[in-house]
N, C-alpha and C positions, 0 to 999 in steps of 0.2 A: 581603614582596616581592610586587608585582602580577604576576599570571600571564597569559601570552599564550595565545590559542587554538590556536597552532601545535601539531600533533601530536594533536589531539582525535580520538577514535574512538568507535564503538559496537561493543560485543561482545554476542553473543547465544548462548543455548542453550535447548533445549526442556526444560521441567520435567516430571518423571515425575508429580508431583502438583502441581496448580495452586497457586501461591502459595508453594511451597517452592523457594528459589533453588538453582541448581546452577552449577558452573564453566562459564564461557563457552568456546565452541569455534569460533566464527566471528566475524570482525571486519571492520568497514567504516570507512574514513576518513569523518569528517564533512565536509560541504561548508561553504563560507563562509556559507551560510544557517543553519547550526547546527541546533539542535533546540529544542523547547519543552516537553519532558517535565518535569512538575512534580507536586507533591502538595499542593494547597491544603487547608487545614483549615477546616471550617465552625464558627465560634464562635457560641455563642448566649448570651443574657444574661437575667438575672432581670427579670421584669416588675413587681417591687414599686416603689412610688412613695413610700417613706418618706424619700427624699433626692433632691435634684437632681443629685448627683454619681453617676457610674458607679463602683461598688465593684469593684475587680479581683477580689475574692474571690467575686463573683457573675457572673463571666464564665467560661464553660466551653467546653472543646474538644470538638467533636462529630465528625461523620463526616468521613472523609478517603478519598481515592482518587487514583490516578495518572491523569493525562490529558495529552495533548499529541501533538505530531507530530514526525517525523524525515523529512528529505528526503535521499535518497541518489542517487548516480549509478548507473543501472541497469547491471548487469554480467550477462553470460551465465553465467559460472561463479560459484559461491559464494552465490547468493541463494535457493536452493531452499527452505531452511527458512522464510524470510520469506514466500515465495509459498505454502507449505503452510499457514501460519497465517493468511495473508490470505484464502485461498479455502476453508480448512477441509477440504482434501482431501489425502490421502496417496497419490499415484498410484504404480503400478509402472512403471518405465521400460522402454522397448523399445530394442533395439540393444545392442551390446557395446562401444561407444566409437567414434563419439560416441553419447551417450545422449539419448533423446527422452522428455521428461516432459510429459504432457498433464493439465493441471489443469482440473477442472470443479467448480462449487459443488454439493456434495451437499445433499440435504434435511436430513440430520442431520450436522453437522460431525464429521470424524474427530478433531478436536482438543478435543472436549469433555472436561473434566477435566484438561486440560493448559494450560500457559501458556508464555510466554517470560520467562526471566531476561535483563534488558537492563542492560548496564553502559555508562555514559556517562562517558568521560574527557574533561573539558572543557578540559584544558590538558596538553600533553605534559610540562610542567615540574612538574606536581603529582604527589604521591606517592599520592593517593587518588582514587577514582572514586565515582560515585553508582550504586548497584545497585537497580534497580527489579524488584520481584517480581510474578509473576502477570499479565504483560502480554498482552493480547489485541489483535489488529489489528482494529479496528472498521471501518476503511475503507482502501482503497488507490486511488491514482491513478497512471497511467502517462502522462506528458506528453512529446510529441515536437514539436520545432519545427526550422525550417531551420538548418543549420550549428550544431547543438548536440548535447550528450550527452543521451540520453533520461533523464528524471528519474522516480524512484519516490518518492511521498510517502505515508507511512503514519500514520494516526491510531491512537493507542493508548488503552486503558483498562487500569488495573492496580491492584494491591493497595496497595503501600507502597514507600518508598524508604529506603535506609540508606547509610551511608558505608563503603567497604571499601578495602583496599589495591589499587592499580591492577594490572591484569593486564599481562603482557608478551608479546603475541602474536608468533608466528614468521611468517616469510614464507608458510608453508603455511597458516596460519590466515587469511591475507588473499589467498588464491590467485586470487580473481576480479578483482583490481585492474587487470590488464592486458587484460581482456576487456570493456571498456565498450561499450555499445550507442550508436551515433551515428545521426543522421538529418538530411540524407543525407550520404553521403561517396562518394568515388570507388570504394571497395571494396564498397559496399552495393548489394545487389539488393533493390528494394522493390516491393511490389505492393499497391495499394489498390483493392479491387474491391467494387462494389455490384451485386448481382444478376448477377454474372459479368462486368460491364463495368468496364474500367479507369477510374480517376478520378485526376486530378492533385490531390494533397493537399499543402497547405502546412504543416499542423500537425494534430495530433490529440491528444485526451485520452481515455483509457479509464479509467473509474472503477467501483469496486465497493464496495458498502456492506453490511456484515454486520448493521448496525443492532443492535449490542450495547448494552446499558445496564447501569449498575452496580446492585447490589442490596445492601440493608442490613437486618440484623436488629438488634433492640435489644441483643443480647448482644455486639456487636462494633463498634468504631469504624471498622474497615477494611471495604471492600466485600467481599461474597461474589463468587464467580466470575461475571463478566458473562455474560449470556445474551441471545439475540436477543429484541427486543421487537416486531419486525414482519418482513415478508418481505424477503429479500435483493433488491438492485437493482443491475443492471449498466447502464451508460450509455456512449455513445460520442459525443463531440463532435468535429467536424472543420471545418477551413477548406478548402473546395474551390474550384477554378476552375469557373466556370459554363460548362458545355459543352452541355447540353440540358435538357429539361423532365422527364426521367424521374423524378427524385425528387419534383418538384412534383406530377406525376400520381399517384405512389404516395401522397403525403400526402393528396390529395383523396379518393382511393379507399380510404384507410385500409388500404393493402396492406402486409403484412410482406415483407421481403426478406432475403436472405443477404448478410452483409458479411464480407470477409476483409481483414485487414491483415497483411502479411508482410514481415519484415525479415531478410535473410540476409547476414551479413558473411563467413562462411566455412562450410565443411562442419561445423564444430564450434561455430558461433556463429550461432544463428537464433532468431527469435521469430515466432509466428503467433497472431493473435487472430481467432477465427471465431465469428460469431453466426448461427445458422441462421434465427432468427425475430426480426428487428429491425424496429422501427416508427419512422418519422420523426415526432417529436412537436413540433418547433419548428425555425424557421430554414429553411423550404422555399423562401422567396422571396429572390432576390438583390437587393442594393442597389448602385446606382452611386455611387461616391465619387471617381472620377477617370476620365481618358480611357484608362486602362490596362485590363488584363484584369478583368472583373467576377468577383467572388467571392461566396460565400455560406457560412453557418455552420450547417449542419444538426446537430441533436442527435437521436440515436437511442436508444431504450430497447431493452434486450436481454431477450427473453422465452424462457421454457422452453416446450417442447411436451411436457407431462407424459407419461411413459412412452416417449418417443422421444428427445428431446434436452434437455440442460440449457440454461441461458441463454447459455452461451458455452463455448468450449474455448480455454484459454490454454496454448500449447505452446512449450516451451523445448528447444532442441537445444544440448547443451554437453558438457563433458568430465567432469561430475560423475557418478560411479557410484552415489553415495548422497546422500540429502537432507542428512545431517549432515556 
């Protein structure tokens, strides 16, 4: 019988030892955009030329690793474990409910030696799921546009995939489902500020790249724990209404500025992205394409001030007392 995608979900849990799967504790419904987690195998062939035919006995299975992405609808509750592994930081919350979690990218990730076990059920009608071991979030993007739910897209690298009996999550395991972040909405207070000045923002995308890469030894077909291959990078792209020349002047002067994006849906559901040292690197000039309001699309890189501030602070206010 052919299986529908209805009921598909992703389940996750933090591994105590990278690459050793554990029971999943947090679950998220998959969107209609699905996922692309896969484990391609690199085959290699003999180079002998004794025959024009390719002998199957001389084709060998080589290295393999998990890669791909998952797009989820951002929720205020229930996503802290994903953010912890995306930013490599395990913060201590402030408050006693609501709780305030401030993530910053550390020089050395707190999640070294750990990974995520990820279960993907691709059909609610199936009895089996795909279980991915040793997954690391190599990049994260948070995208918001008008009249939409804010989306979180994660790129993963991992060790291997197996087939397992599907989990049966409870309502408590999917507790963030009713706390979706939207942009904008009548209940939303939003603030987009550049150098302390309010800006009219039509959309934005915040992205962060850990720059992990797979590693292989000759003793194993599966990847070793992925590690950073270069410096981390934070970036913020926006579509803004053209109001003045402040950003253009900063661009010419090579001036860094503070940027704040704040979205508050309630006292227990808020998100703030703050970059103390950001630089406009492209899109400083607006272009006219209609008689309506002129817009422009600046892209800012987020920098650290070593010893003072990290590249950014990503703060979530929610009802979660713990990351797990």
